[in-house]
C-alpha positions in Angstrom: -89.7 10.1 47.2 -89.4 12.0 50.4 -87.7 11.1 53.7 -88.7 13.1 56.7 -87.7 12.8 60.4 -90.0 13.9 63.2 -88.5 14.2 66.8 -91.4 14.1 69.3 -91.7 16.9 71.7 -91.7 15.9 75.4 -94.8 13.8 76.2 -95.9 13.7 72.6 -94.5 10.4 71.4 -97.9 8.6 71.3 -99.6 11.5 69.6 -96.8 11.7 67.0 -97.0 8.0 66.3 -100.8 8.3 65.7 -100.2 11.3 63.3 -97.7 9.4 61.3 -100.2 6.5 60.9 -102.8 9.1 59.7 -100.5 11.2 57.5 -100.1 9.2 54.3 -103.6 7.8 54.3 -104.9 11.4 54.4 -102.6 12.5 51.6 -103.6 9.4 49.6 -107.4 10.2 49.9 -106.6 13.6 48.5 -104.7 12.1 45.6 -101.4 13.6 46.7 -99.2 10.5 47.2 -98.7 7.4 45.1 -99.9 3.9 45.9 -96.3 2.9 46.7 -96.3 1.6 50.3 -95.1 4.2 52.8 -92.5 3.1 55.5 -92.0 4.4 59.0 -89.2 3.6 61.4 -87.9 4.7 64.8 -84.5 5.9 65.7 -82.9 5.1 69.0 -83.8 8.5 70.4 -87.5 8.1 69.5 -87.3 10.2 66.3 -89.7 8.7 63.7 -88.5 8.6 60.1 -91.2 8.4 57.3 -90.6 7.6 53.7 -93.3 8.1 51.0 -93.7 9.2 47.4 -95.5 12.3 46.3 -97.6 12.4 43.1 -96.1 14.7 40.5 -96.9 18.3 41.4 -98.7 17.3 44.6 -96.4 19.1 47.1 -97.8 22.5 45.9 -101.4 21.1 46.0 -100.8 19.9 49.6 -99.8 23.5 50.7 -103.2 24.7 49.4 -105.3 22.1 51.2 -107.0 23.1 54.5 -107.2 19.4 55.5 -103.4 19.0 55.0 -102.7 22.3 56.8 -104.7 21.0 59.8 -102.7 17.8 59.8 -99.4 19.6 59.5 -100.4 22.0 62.3 -100.9 19.0 64.5 -97.4 17.7 63.5 -96.0 21.1 64.5 -97.6 20.8 67.9 -96.2 17.3 68.6 -92.7 17.3 67.0 -89.7 19.1 65.6 -88.6 18.3 62.0 -85.0 17.3 62.0 -82.5 16.7 59.2 -81.6 13.0 58.8 -78.0 13.9 59.3 -78.7 14.7 63.0 -79.6 11.1 63.7 -76.7 9.0 64.9 -77.9 6.2 62.7 -77.3 8.3 59.6 -73.5 8.2 60.3 -73.4 4.4 59.7 -72.8 2.9 56.3 -76.0 0.9 56.8 -78.3 3.0 58.9 -80.5 0.7 61.1 -83.9 1.7 62.5 -86.6 -0.1 64.4 -89.6 -0.8 62.0 -92.8 0.9 62.9 -96.1 -0.6 61.7 -98.3 1.8 59.8 
């Protein structure tokens, strides 16, 4: 399982949300993630947190895919990757986020 936090760059919140909706379906068509349902949620500052499960050994394969590289380049243009610990919600015993439909 992986948990990743994407903080949108100024003016890119809508584009980032669209990318998050595209991300796991793209990885799934390439056989890189499991069928376990992905989750996405939003922090109070607009950061999007995504949770999904890689197939065994798929991370390396993803780094060798031009389709994934293109998708990840678009992520880099729309957001900053941030550690979960930077989110104020992560300081709470029960971290609460707004659900985001995928």
